[in-house]
N, CA, C and O atoms as CSV, one atom per row, in Angstrom:
chain,resi,resn,atom,element,x,y,z
A,1,MET,N,N,68.223,161.056,-60.744
A,1,MET,CA,C,67.103,160.255,-60.284
A,1,MET,C,C,65.782,160.737,-60.902
A,1,MET,O,O,64.921,159.931,-61.258
A,2,ALA,N,N,65.640,162.045,-61.021
A,2,ALA,CA,C,64.415,162.600,-61.596
A,2,ALA,C,C,64.285,162.228,-63.066
A,2,ALA,O,O,63.177,162.061,-63.576
A,3,LEU,N,N,65.417,162.100,-63.741
A,3,LEU,CA,C,65.407,161.728,-65.151
A,3,LEU,C,C,64.857,160.319,-65.336
A,3,LEU,O,O,64.113,160.064,-66.283
A,4,ILE,N,N,65.216,159.405,-64.442
A,4,ILE,CA,C,64.742,158.023,-64.534
A,4,ILE,C,C,63.240,157.957,-64.292
A,4,ILE,O,O,62.531,157.249,-65.008
A,5,SER,N,N,62.747,158.679,-63.299
A,5,SER,CA,C,61.310,158.636,-63.026
A,5,SER,C,C,60.518,159.281,-64.168
A,5,SER,O,O,59.413,158.837,-64.481
A,6,ASN,N,N,61.071,160.318,-64.788
A,6,ASN,CA,C,60.405,160.924,-65.941
A,6,ASN,C,C,60.309,159.950,-67.101
A,6,ASN,O,O,59.281,159.893,-67.775
A,7,LEU,N,N,61.364,159.182,-67.344
A,7,LEU,CA,C,61.350,158.205,-68.434
A,7,LEU,C,C,60.308,157.124,-68.192
A,7,LEU,O,O,59.590,156.736,-69.115
A,8,SER,N,N,60.218,156.635,-66.963
A,8,SER,CA,C,59.236,155.589,-66.680
A,8,SER,C,C,57.816,156.136,-66.790
A,8,SER,O,O,56.906,155.434,-67.230
A,9,HIS,N,N,57.632,157.393,-66.389
A,9,HIS,CA,C,56.313,158.016,-66.517
A,9,HIS,C,C,55.934,158.164,-67.990
A,9,HIS,O,O,54.793,157.898,-68.370
A,10,ASP,N,N,56.886,158.587,-68.813
A,10,ASP,CA,C,56.629,158.735,-70.248
A,10,ASP,C,C,56.273,157.403,-70.888
A,10,ASP,O,O,55.391,157.332,-71.744
A,11,ARG,N,N,56.961,156.350,-70.471
A,11,ARG,CA,C,56.646,155.014,-71.009
A,11,ARG,C,C,55.247,154.581,-70.611
A,11,ARG,O,O,54.516,154.005,-71.417
A,12,ALA,N,N,54.871,154.858,-69.359
A,12,ALA,CA,C,53.538,154.478,-68.890
A,12,ALA,C,C,52.455,155.224,-69.666
A,12,ALA,O,O,51.441,154.638,-70.044
A,13,VAL,N,N,52.673,156.506,-69.900
A,13,VAL,CA,C,51.698,157.296,-70.654
A,13,VAL,C,C,51.601,156.789,-72.081
A,13,VAL,O,O,50.504,156.662,-72.624
A,14,ARG,N,N,52.745,156.498,-72.694
A,14,ARG,CA,C,52.750,156.007,-74.070
A,14,ARG,C,C,52.053,154.649,-74.153
A,14,ARG,O,O,51.303,154.391,-75.094
A,15,LYS,N,N,52.304,153.774,-73.158
A,15,LYS,CA,C,51.682,152.449,-73.164
A,15,LYS,C,C,50.163,152.575,-73.026
A,15,LYS,O,O,49.416,151.856,-73.689
A,16,ARG,N,N,49.710,153.489,-72.166
A,16,ARG,CA,C,48.278,153.700,-71.987
A,16,ARG,C,C,47.660,154.219,-73.285
A,16,ARG,O,O,46.582,153.777,-73.682
A,17,LYS,N,N,48.340,155.151,-73.940
A,17,LYS,CA,C,47.843,155.710,-75.192
A,17,LYS,C,C,47.790,154.629,-76.274
A,17,LYS,O,O,46.836,154.571,-77.050
A,18,ASP,N,N,48.813,153.777,-76.324
A,18,ASP,CA,C,48.833,152.691,-77.299
A,18,ASP,C,C,47.697,151.706,-77.047
A,18,ASP,O,O,47.087,151.211,-77.995
A,19,SER,N,N,47.405,151.415,-75.770
A,19,SER,CA,C,46.331,150.469,-75.473
A,19,SER,C,C,44.978,151.049,-75.871
A,19,SER,O,O,44.105,150.318,-76.336
A,20,HIS,N,N,44.797,152.362,-75.692
A,20,HIS,CA,C,43.544,152.990,-76.124
A,20,HIS,C,C,43.421,152.944,-77.643
A,20,HIS,O,O,42.339,152.696,-78.175
A,21,ASN,N,N,44.520,153.181,-78.332
A,21,ASN,CA,C,44.496,153.105,-79.796
A,21,ASN,C,C,44.187,151.690,-80.261
A,21,ASN,O,O,43.425,151.499,-81.209
A,22,ALA,N,N,44.773,150.698,-79.600
A,22,ALA,CA,C,44.525,149.302,-79.967
A,22,ALA,C,C,43.067,148.932,-79.720
A,22,ALA,O,O,42.467,148.210,-80.516
A,23,ARG,N,N,42.497,149.420,-78.626
A,23,ARG,CA,C,41.099,149.130,-78.311
A,23,ARG,C,C,40.183,149.749,-79.366
A,23,ARG,O,O,39.247,149.105,-79.840
A,24,ASP,N,N,40.454,150.988,-79.723
A,24,ASP,CA,C,39.639,151.648,-80.746
A,24,ASP,C,C,39.766,150.948,-82.096
A,24,ASP,O,O,38.778,150.777,-82.811
A,25,LEU,N,N,40.975,150.549,-82.433
A,25,LEU,CA,C,41.203,149.848,-83.697
A,25,LEU,C,C,40.471,148.509,-83.719
A,25,LEU,O,O,39.894,148.133,-84.739
A,26,ALA,N,N,40.491,147.788,-82.598
A,26,ALA,CA,C,39.792,146.500,-82.522
A,26,ALA,C,C,38.291,146.696,-82.706
A,26,ALA,O,O,37.652,145.925,-83.423
A,27,ARG,N,N,37.724,147.714,-82.070
A,27,ARG,CA,C,36.288,147.969,-82.222
A,27,ARG,C,C,35.934,148.334,-83.659
A,27,ARG,O,O,34.924,147.876,-84.193
A,28,GLU,N,N,36.773,149.161,-84.281
A,28,GLU,CA,C,36.519,149.537,-85.672
A,28,GLU,C,C,36.559,148.318,-86.587
A,28,GLU,O,O,35.735,148.185,-87.492
A,29,ARG,N,N,37.511,147.441,-86.348
A,29,ARG,CA,C,37.621,146.246,-87.197
A,29,ARG,C,C,36.446,145.307,-86.991
A,29,ARG,O,O,35.954,144.710,-87.949
A,30,MET,N,N,35.989,145.169,-85.746
A,30,MET,CA,C,34.814,144.329,-85.498
A,30,MET,C,C,33.592,144.895,-86.215
A,30,MET,O,O,32.835,144.155,-86.844
A,31,GLU,N,N,33.403,146.211,-86.118
A,31,GLU,CA,C,32.279,146.854,-86.816
A,31,GLU,C,C,32.372,146.600,-88.319
A,31,GLU,O,O,31.379,146.254,-88.960
A,32,ARG,N,N,33.562,146.773,-88.871
A,32,ARG,CA,C,33.770,146.591,-90.314
A,32,ARG,C,C,33.491,145.146,-90.732
A,32,ARG,O,O,32.882,144.908,-91.775
A,33,LEU,N,N,33.932,144.188,-89.924
A,33,LEU,CA,C,33.703,142.782,-90.265
A,33,LEU,C,C,32.216,142.439,-90.245
A,33,LEU,O,O,31.753,141.654,-91.073
A,34,PHE,N,N,31.465,143.015,-89.312
A,34,PHE,CA,C,30.029,142.744,-89.290
A,34,PHE,C,C,29.319,143.412,-90.465
A,34,PHE,O,O,28.335,142.880,-90.978
A,35,LEU,N,N,29.811,144.570,-90.893
A,35,LEU,CA,C,29.248,145.180,-92.104
A,35,LEU,C,C,29.518,144.304,-93.326
A,35,LEU,O,O,28.643,144.122,-94.172
A,36,LEU,N,N,30.727,143.766,-93.413
A,36,LEU,CA,C,31.058,142.866,-94.520
A,36,LEU,C,C,30.210,141.594,-94.466
A,36,LEU,O,O,29.777,141.086,-95.500
A,37,ALA,N,N,29.975,141.084,-93.255
A,37,ALA,CA,C,29.146,139.887,-93.107
A,37,ALA,C,C,27.723,140.160,-93.578
A,37,ALA,O,O,27.098,139.312,-94.214
A,38,GLU,N,N,27.215,141.346,-93.263
A,38,GLU,CA,C,25.866,141.708,-93.694
A,38,GLU,C,C,25.779,141.793,-95.217
A,38,GLU,O,O,24.792,141.366,-95.816
A,39,GLU,N,N,26.820,142.348,-95.834
A,39,GLU,CA,C,26.818,142.471,-97.293
A,39,GLU,C,C,26.954,141.117,-97.985
A,39,GLU,O,O,26.392,140.911,-99.060
A,40,ALA,N,N,27.696,140.196,-97.375
A,40,ALA,CA,C,28.022,138.934,-98.038
A,40,ALA,C,C,27.061,137.796,-97.720
A,40,ALA,O,O,27.178,136.726,-98.318
A,41,HIS,N,N,26.114,137.983,-96.800
A,41,HIS,CA,C,25.340,136.829,-96.338
A,41,HIS,C,C,24.419,136.231,-97.395
A,41,HIS,O,O,24.099,135.046,-97.306
A,42,LEU,N,N,23.980,136.992,-98.386
A,42,LEU,CA,C,23.089,136.427,-99.403
A,42,LEU,C,C,23.833,135.544,-100.397
A,42,LEU,O,O,23.387,134.439,-100.708
A,43,GLU,N,N,24.954,136.027,-100.889
A,43,GLU,CA,C,25.688,135.279,-101.911
A,43,GLU,C,C,26.670,134.268,-101.323
A,43,GLU,O,O,26.857,133.185,-101.877
A,44,HIS,N,N,27.294,134.622,-100.203
A,44,HIS,CA,C,28.319,133.764,-99.601
A,44,HIS,C,C,28.080,133.635,-98.095
A,44,HIS,O,O,28.761,134.296,-97.311
A,45,PRO,N,N,27.130,132.801,-97.676
A,45,PRO,CA,C,26.860,132.690,-96.237
A,45,PRO,C,C,28.053,132.161,-95.443
A,45,PRO,O,O,28.242,132.544,-94.289
A,46,GLU,N,N,28.858,131.288,-96.044
A,46,GLU,CA,C,30.029,130.774,-95.324
A,46,GLU,C,C,31.065,131.875,-95.116
A,46,GLU,O,O,31.797,131.861,-94.126
A,47,ARG,N,N,31.130,132.818,-96.035
A,47,ARG,CA,C,32.056,133.942,-95.881
A,47,ARG,C,C,31.599,134.850,-94.733
A,47,ARG,O,O,32.424,135.333,-93.958
A,48,SER,N,N,30.295,135.079,-94.627
A,48,SER,CA,C,29.805,135.917,-93.530
A,48,SER,C,C,30.052,135.241,-92.184
A,48,SER,O,O,30.342,135.916,-91.196
A,49,ASN,N,N,29.939,133.912,-92.137
A,49,ASN,CA,C,30.259,133.196,-90.898
A,49,ASN,C,C,31.736,133.339,-90.553
A,49,ASN,O,O,32.097,133.444,-89.380
A,50,ARG,N,N,32.577,133.344,-91.559
A,50,ARG,CA,C,34.016,133.515,-91.343
A,50,ARG,C,C,34.331,134.917,-90.815
A,50,ARG,O,O,35.193,135.074,-89.951
A,51,TYR,N,N,33.639,135.930,-91.330
A,51,TYR,CA,C,33.830,137.293,-90.833
A,51,TYR,C,C,33.464,137.385,-89.350
A,51,TYR,O,O,34.154,138.043,-88.572
A,52,VAL,N,N,32.379,136.721,-88.973
A,52,VAL,CA,C,31.977,136.706,-87.564
A,52,VAL,C,C,33.043,136.015,-86.725
A,52,VAL,O,O,33.384,136.484,-85.639
A,53,GLN,N,N,33.563,134.912,-87.222
A,53,GLN,CA,C,34.605,134.180,-86.505
A,53,GLN,C,C,35.843,135.063,-86.293
A,53,GLN,O,O,36.429,135.056,-85.211
A,54,ILE,N,N,36.234,135.810,-87.308
A,54,ILE,CA,C,37.401,136.693,-87.193
A,54,ILE,C,C,37.123,137.805,-86.180
A,54,ILE,O,O,37.993,138.143,-85.377
A,55,ALA,N,N,35.914,138.375,-86.213
A,55,ALA,CA,C,35.566,139.438,-85.263
A,55,ALA,C,C,35.594,138.919,-83.829
A,55,ALA,O,O,36.059,139.615,-82.926
A,56,ARG,N,N,35.102,137.707,-83.618
A,56,ARG,CA,C,35.136,137.127,-82.271
A,56,ARG,C,C,36.566,136.885,-81.820
A,56,ARG,O,O,36.893,137.083,-80.649
A,57,ARG,N,N,37.417,136.460,-82.737
A,57,ARG,CA,C,38.819,136.228,-82.395
A,57,ARG,C,C,39.517,137.548,-82.043
A,57,ARG,O,O,40.328,137.592,-81.118
A,58,ILE,N,N,39.204,138.610,-82.771
A,58,ILE,CA,C,39.772,139.924,-82.453
A,58,ILE,C,C,39.350,140.344,-81.048
A,58,ILE,O,O,40.169,140.831,-80.269
A,59,SER,N,N,38.091,140.157,-80.732
A,59,SER,CA,C,37.585,140.515,-79.412
A,59,SER,C,C,38.285,139.720,-78.314
A,59,SER,O,O,38.627,140.268,-77.266
A,60,THR,N,N,38.494,138.443,-78.555
A,60,THR,CA,C,39.128,137.587,-77.557
A,60,THR,C,C,40.599,137.926,-77.375
A,60,THR,O,O,41.074,138.048,-76.246
A,61,ARG,N,N,41.308,138.075,-78.456
A,61,ARG,CA,C,42.758,138.282,-78.364
A,61,ARG,C,C,43.133,139.659,-77.853
A,61,ARG,O,O,44.145,139.813,-77.169
A,62,THR,N,N,42.335,140.654,-78.173
A,62,THR,CA,C,42.654,142.000,-77.700
A,62,THR,C,C,41.985,142.303,-76.365
A,62,THR,O,O,42.210,143.362,-75.781
A,63,ARG,N,N,41.166,141.378,-75.884
A,63,ARG,CA,C,40.416,141.533,-74.639
A,63,ARG,C,C,39.575,142.811,-74.649
A,63,ARG,O,O,39.552,143.576,-73.685
A,64,VAL,N,N,38.892,143.010,-75.765
A,64,VAL,CA,C,37.991,144.147,-75.935
A,64,VAL,C,C,36.580,143.589,-76.044
A,64,VAL,O,O,36.325,142.686,-76.840
A,65,ARG,N,N,35.677,144.119,-75.255
A,65,ARG,CA,C,34.302,143.643,-75.312
A,65,ARG,C,C,33.657,143.995,-76.640
A,65,ARG,O,O,33.816,145.096,-77.167
A,66,MET,N,N,32.932,143.032,-77.156
A,66,MET,CA,C,32.171,143.275,-78.376
A,66,MET,C,C,30.900,144.028,-77.973
A,66,MET,O,O,30.252,143.647,-76.998
A,67,PRO,N,N,30.533,145.074,-78.690
A,67,PRO,CA,C,29.304,145.804,-78.355
A,67,PRO,C,C,28.086,144.879,-78.397
A,67,PRO,O,O,28.028,143.956,-79.210
A,68,SER,N,N,27.119,145.132,-77.519
A,68,SER,CA,C,25.970,144.233,-77.409
A,68,SER,C,C,25.170,144.167,-78.703
A,68,SER,O,O,24.589,143.127,-79.011
A,69,ARG,N,N,25.129,145.250,-79.461
A,69,ARG,CA,C,24.377,145.207,-80.721
A,69,ARG,C,C,25.022,144.255,-81.717
A,69,ARG,O,O,24.340,143.727,-82.595
A,70,LEU,N,N,26.337,144.027,-81.592
A,70,LEU,CA,C,27.011,143.059,-82.455
A,70,LEU,C,C,26.872,141.642,-81.908
A,70,LEU,O,O,26.816,140.681,-82.675
A,71,LYS,N,N,26.814,141.511,-80.587
A,71,LYS,CA,C,26.681,140.182,-79.986
A,71,LYS,C,C,25.387,139.495,-80.402
A,71,LYS,O,O,25.319,138.269,-80.480
A,72,HIS,N,N,24.366,140.298,-80.667
A,72,HIS,CA,C,23.070,139.725,-81.035
A,72,HIS,C,C,23.008,139.315,-82.498
A,72,HIS,O,O,21.993,138.779,-82.942
A,73,LEU,N,N,24.074,139.556,-83.254
A,73,LEU,CA,C,24.056,139.263,-84.683
A,73,LEU,C,C,24.676,137.918,-85.042
A,73,LEU,O,O,24.792,137.595,-86.224
A,74,PHE,N,N,25.073,137.130,-84.052
A,74,PHE,CA,C,25.620,135.812,-84.357
A,74,PHE,C,C,25.166,134.812,-83.307
A,74,PHE,O,O,24.834,135.177,-82.179
A,75,CYS,N,N,25.160,133.545,-83.700
A,75,CYS,CA,C,24.775,132.462,-82.801
A,75,CYS,C,C,25.975,132.108,-81.932
A,75,CYS,O,O,27.065,131.864,-82.450
A,76,ARG,N,N,25.787,132.080,-80.640
A,76,ARG,CA,C,26.890,131.746,-79.744
A,76,ARG,C,C,27.202,130.252,-79.758
A,76,ARG,O,O,28.274,129.829,-79.326
A,77,HIS,N,N,26.269,129.467,-80.251
A,77,HIS,CA,C,26.471,128.023,-80.261
A,77,HIS,C,C,27.263,127.565,-81.481
A,77,HIS,O,O,28.263,126.860,-81.344
A,78,CYS,N,N,26.818,127.961,-82.675
A,78,CYS,CA,C,27.492,127.503,-83.897
A,78,CYS,C,C,28.336,128.589,-84.555
A,78,CYS,O,O,29.119,128.291,-85.457
A,79,GLY,N,N,28.194,129.854,-84.121
A,79,GLY,CA,C,29.015,130.931,-84.651
A,79,GLY,C,C,28.555,131.496,-85.975
A,79,GLY,O,O,29.289,132.265,-86.596
A,80,SER,N,N,27.364,131.142,-86.430
A,80,SER,CA,C,26.916,131.630,-87.734
A,80,SER,C,C,26.314,133.032,-87.611
A,80,SER,O,O,25.781,133.413,-86.569
A,81,TYR,N,N,26.417,133.775,-88.694
A,81,TYR,CA,C,25.856,135.123,-88.757
A,81,TYR,C,C,24.341,135.005,-88.814
A,81,TYR,O,O,23.809,134.269,-89.645
A,82,LEU,N,N,23.644,135.718,-87.944
A,82,LEU,CA,C,22.192,135.617,-87.871
A,82,LEU,C,C,21.537,136.665,-88.767
A,82,LEU,O,O,21.078,137.708,-88.302
A,83,ALA,N,N,21.508,136.365,-90.038
A,83,ALA,CA,C,20.802,137.200,-91.004
A,83,ALA,C,C,19.304,136.955,-90.814
A,83,ALA,O,O,18.923,135.935,-90.240
A,84,PRO,N,N,18.459,137.855,-91.275
A,84,PRO,CA,C,17.018,137.670,-91.090
A,84,PRO,C,C,16.480,136.342,-91.625
A,84,PRO,O,O,15.479,135.839,-91.115
A,85,ASP,N,N,17.127,135.763,-92.646
A,85,ASP,CA,C,16.648,134.486,-93.164
A,85,ASP,C,C,17.239,133.296,-92.413
A,85,ASP,O,O,16.894,132.154,-92.717
A,86,LYS,N,N,18.114,133.532,-91.448
A,86,LYS,CA,C,18.743,132.453,-90.684
A,86,LYS,C,C,18.328,132.438,-89.218
A,86,LYS,O,O,18.871,131.669,-88.426
A,87,VAL,N,N,17.366,133.285,-88.855
A,87,VAL,CA,C,16.950,133.368,-87.459
A,87,VAL,C,C,15.434,133.547,-87.386
A,87,VAL,O,O,14.829,134.211,-88.228
A,88,ARG,N,N,14.839,132.944,-86.365
A,88,ARG,CA,C,13.410,133.121,-86.106
A,88,ARG,C,C,13.291,133.904,-84.804
A,88,ARG,O,O,13.784,133.470,-83.763
A,89,MET,N,N,12.637,135.055,-84.869
A,89,MET,CA,C,12.469,135.909,-83.693
A,89,MET,C,C,11.037,135.800,-83.202
A,89,MET,O,O,10.091,135.907,-83.982
A,90,ARG,N,N,10.887,135.587,-81.906
A,90,ARG,CA,C,9.572,135.526,-81.285
A,90,ARG,C,C,9.583,136.419,-80.053
A,90,ARG,O,O,10.531,136.411,-79.268
A,91,LEU,N,N,8.520,137.183,-79.900
A,91,LEU,CA,C,8.378,138.067,-78.750
A,91,LEU,C,C,7.176,137.605,-77.954
A,91,LEU,O,O,6.059,137.542,-78.467
A,92,ARG,N,N,7.419,137.281,-76.686
A,92,ARG,CA,C,6.339,136.776,-75.855
A,92,ARG,C,C,6.570,137.219,-74.422
A,92,ARG,O,O,7.601,136.901,-73.828
A,93,GLN,N,N,5.633,137.939,-73.875
A,93,GLN,CA,C,5.661,138.397,-72.492
A,93,GLN,C,C,6.960,139.126,-72.146
A,93,GLN,O,O,7.538,138.903,-71.083
A,94,GLY,N,N,7.408,139.984,-73.036
A,94,GLY,CA,C,8.587,140.793,-72.763
A,94,GLY,C,C,9.905,140.072,-72.927
A,94,GLY,O,O,10.944,140.600,-72.530
A,95,ILE,N,N,9.896,138.872,-73.503
A,95,ILE,CA,C,11.131,138.123,-73.724
A,95,ILE,C,C,11.271,137.859,-75.216
A,95,ILE,O,O,10.378,137.287,-75.842
A,96,LEU,N,N,12.390,138.276,-75.774
A,96,LEU,CA,C,12.686,138.067,-77.183
A,96,LEU,C,C,13.470,136.769,-77.313
A,96,LEU,O,O,14.546,136.628,-76.732
A,97,THR,N,N,12.934,135.826,-78.070
A,97,THR,CA,C,13.593,134.546,-78.285
A,97,THR,C,C,14.057,134.475,-79.728
A,97,THR,O,O,13.256,134.568,-80.658
A,98,ALA,N,N,15.369,134.309,-79.902
A,98,ALA,CA,C,15.953,134.178,-81.236
A,98,ALA,C,C,16.383,132.730,-81.410
A,98,ALA,O,O,17.174,132.219,-80.617
A,99,THR,N,N,15.870,132.063,-82.441
A,99,THR,CA,C,16.223,130.680,-82.723
A,99,THR,C,C,17.085,130.643,-83.974
A,99,THR,O,O,16.660,131.083,-85.042
A,100,CYS,N,N,18.298,130.116,-83.840
A,100,CYS,CA,C,19.196,129.970,-84.981
A,100,CYS,C,C,18.659,128.835,-85.841
A,100,CYS,O,O,18.435,127.732,-85.342
A,101,LEU,N,N,18.454,129.092,-87.119
A,101,LEU,CA,C,17.918,128.065,-88.002
A,101,LEU,C,C,19.012,127.139,-88.533
A,101,LEU,O,O,18.714,126.171,-89.232
A,102,SER,N,N,20.280,127.428,-88.208
A,102,SER,CA,C,21.369,126.532,-88.597
A,102,SER,C,C,21.526,125.394,-87.601
A,102,SER,O,O,21.679,124.237,-87.991
A,103,CYS,N,N,21.489,125.726,-86.304
A,103,CYS,CA,C,21.731,124.697,-85.289
A,103,CYS,C,C,20.545,124.480,-84.356
A,103,CYS,O,O,20.514,123.488,-83.628
A,104,GLY,N,N,19.561,125.391,-84.360
A,104,GLY,CA,C,18.389,125.231,-83.513
A,104,GLY,C,C,18.539,125.801,-82.116
A,104,GLY,O,O,17.610,125.697,-81.314
A,105,GLN,N,N,19.662,126.391,-81.803
A,105,GLN,CA,C,19.897,126.952,-80.478
A,105,GLN,C,C,19.016,128.181,-80.259
A,105,GLN,O,O,18.877,129.023,-81.146
A,106,GLN,N,N,18.420,128.274,-79.059
A,106,GLN,CA,C,17.583,129.417,-78.724
A,106,GLN,C,C,18.332,130.353,-77.786
A,106,GLN,O,O,19.013,129.912,-76.860
A,107,THR,N,N,18.198,131.642,-78.036
A,107,THR,CA,C,18.782,132.662,-77.178
A,107,THR,C,C,17.656,133.565,-76.720
A,107,THR,O,O,16.887,134.073,-77.537
A,108,ARG,N,N,17.557,133.765,-75.415
A,108,ARG,CA,C,16.494,134.609,-74.870
A,108,ARG,C,C,17.107,135.833,-74.215
A,108,ARG,O,O,18.152,135.762,-73.568
A,109,ARG,N,N,16.431,136.956,-74.401
A,109,ARG,CA,C,16.868,138.179,-73.737
A,109,ARG,C,C,15.639,139.052,-73.490
A,109,ARG,O,O,14.656,138.971,-74.226
A,110,PRO,N,N,15.699,139.876,-72.462
A,110,PRO,CA,C,14.548,140.740,-72.181
A,110,PRO,C,C,14.365,141.781,-73.269
A,110,PRO,O,O,15.324,142.236,-73.892
A,111,TYR,N,N,13.128,142.141,-73.477
A,111,TYR,CA,C,12.808,143.147,-74.485
A,111,TYR,C,C,11.892,144.175,-73.847
A,111,TYR,O,O,10.823,143.847,-73.334
A,112,ARG,N,N,12.328,145.418,-73.889
A,112,ARG,CA,C,11.492,146.506,-73.405
A,112,ARG,C,C,11.286,147.469,-74.564
A,112,ARG,O,O,12.256,148.031,-75.073
A,113,PRO,N,N,10.056,147.669,-74.987
A,113,PRO,CA,C,9.832,148.604,-76.091
A,113,PRO,C,C,10.172,150.026,-75.660
A,113,PRO,O,O,10.044,150.386,-74.489
A,114,VAL,N,N,10.598,150.809,-76.612
A,114,VAL,CA,C,10.932,152.206,-76.350
A,114,VAL,C,C,9.638,152.993,-76.242
A,114,VAL,O,O,8.769,152.909,-77.110
A,115,ARG,N,N,9.521,153.756,-75.168
A,115,ARG,CA,C,8.322,154.572,-74.988
A,115,ARG,C,C,8.280,155.663,-76.050
A,115,ARG,O,O,9.314,156.094,-76.561
A,116,ALA,N,N,7.083,156.096,-76.367
A,116,ALA,CA,C,6.914,157.093,-77.429
A,116,ALA,C,C,7.631,158.395,-77.095
A,116,ALA,O,O,8.228,159.004,-77.983
A,117,GLY,N,N,7.591,158.833,-75.863
A,117,GLY,CA,C,8.208,160.101,-75.490
A,117,GLY,C,C,9.697,160.008,-75.226
A,117,GLY,O,O,10.364,161.038,-75.124
A,118,ALA,N,N,10.237,158.803,-75.113
A,118,ALA,CA,C,11.653,158.647,-74.766
A,118,ALA,C,C,12.565,159.128,-75.883
A,118,ALA,O,O,13.620,159.703,-75.618
A,119,ILE,N,N,12.175,158.903,-77.111
A,119,ILE,CA,C,13.018,159.309,-78.239
A,119,ILE,C,C,13.075,160.835,-78.327
A,119,ILE,O,O,14.147,161.410,-78.516
A,120,GLU,N,N,11.920,161.485,-78.191
A,120,GLU,CA,C,11.908,162.942,-78.244
A,120,GLU,C,C,12.694,163.532,-77.082
A,120,GLU,O,O,13.408,164.520,-77.256
A,121,ALA,N,N,12.569,162.935,-75.896
A,121,ALA,CA,C,13.301,163.430,-74.733
A,121,ALA,C,C,14.806,163.279,-74.923
A,121,ALA,O,O,15.574,164.157,-74.529
A,122,SER,N,N,15.233,162.164,-75.529
A,122,SER,CA,C,16.668,161.975,-75.746
A,122,SER,C,C,17.195,162.960,-76.783
A,122,SER,O,O,18.330,163.424,-76.672
A,123,ILE,N,N,16.390,163.283,-77.783
A,123,ILE,CA,C,16.807,164.274,-78.784
A,123,ILE,C,C,16.978,165.639,-78.126
A,123,ILE,O,O,17.937,166.355,-78.414
A,124,LYS,N,N,16.050,165.997,-77.243
A,124,LYS,CA,C,16.159,167.281,-76.547
A,124,LYS,C,C,17.394,167.320,-75.651
A,124,LYS,O,O,18.066,168.347,-75.561
A,125,ARG,N,N,17.695,166.190,-74.981
A,125,ARG,CA,C,18.884,166.138,-74.117
A,125,ARG,C,C,20.153,166.293,-74.927
A,125,ARG,O,O,21.078,166.990,-74.509
A,126,VAL,N,N,20.208,165.647,-76.087
A,126,VAL,CA,C,21.396,165.750,-76.939
A,126,VAL,C,C,21.568,167.184,-77.418
A,126,VAL,O,O,22.681,167.711,-77.436
A,127,GLU,N,N,20.462,167.813,-77.806
A,127,GLU,CA,C,20.540,169.204,-78.251
A,127,GLU,C,C,20.964,170.129,-77.120
A,127,GLU,O,O,21.639,171.132,-77.353
A,128,ALA,N,N,20.566,169.790,-75.888
A,128,ALA,CA,C,20.927,170.619,-74.738
A,128,ALA,C,C,22.342,170.315,-74.242
A,128,ALA,O,O,22.873,171.046,-73.406
A,129,GLY,N,N,22.948,169.253,-74.746
A,129,GLY,CA,C,24.312,168.917,-74.343
A,129,GLY,C,C,24.398,167.804,-73.324
A,129,GLY,O,O,25.499,167.424,-72.926
A,130,LYS,N,N,23.281,167.276,-72.895
A,130,LYS,CA,C,23.276,166.169,-71.934
A,130,LYS,C,C,22.954,164.890,-72.687
A,130,LYS,O,O,21.789,164.509,-72.800
A,131,SER,N,N,23.969,164.233,-73.195
A,131,SER,CA,C,23.723,163.028,-73.992
A,131,SER,C,C,23.645,161.816,-73.081
A,131,SER,O,O,24.628,161.459,-72.432
A,132,ARG,N,N,22.485,161.186,-73.031
A,132,ARG,CA,C,22.272,159.960,-72.281
A,132,ARG,C,C,21.333,159.087,-73.086
A,132,ARG,O,O,20.306,159.560,-73.573
A,133,GLN,N,N,21.677,157.815,-73.231
A,133,GLN,CA,C,20.867,156.904,-74.034
A,133,GLN,C,C,19.653,156.456,-73.224
A,133,GLN,O,O,19.819,156.021,-72.084
A,134,PRO,N,N,18.423,156.546,-73.775
A,134,PRO,CA,C,17.250,156.105,-73.038
A,134,PRO,C,C,17.060,154.598,-73.073
A,134,PRO,O,O,16.290,154.054,-72.282
A,135,PHE,N,N,17.745,153.924,-73.971
A,135,PHE,CA,C,17.536,152.481,-74.099
A,135,PHE,C,C,18.815,151.749,-74.229
A,135,PHE,O,O,18.815,150.523,-74.346
């Protein structure tokens, strides 16, 4: 009986380890696809849009959240890569408005500037071993 419970425990541990590996692999691939999209957006804008589409599909199928810094790099309405020449950014009263120049969709999000002392404080925390992001 103990042998059977050990086998099921080993399978559970292996499955958990595999899911962590799959999650890490999905994040790495999403990062890589956005880097490729950034490199290709000047010469092949349709290719960069395709890279974004593939990254979104990876996120959906593996059920891994896309990091917020990557979410802001594409239009949620038309799916195009938001290169600096394809987006209009406006900052007004603490709200950052990004307008996609392909479809005209506006995305608003709060914007809080980083305080001057926050960066130095975070560097000191990292050096002391207490890593916490200030922003």
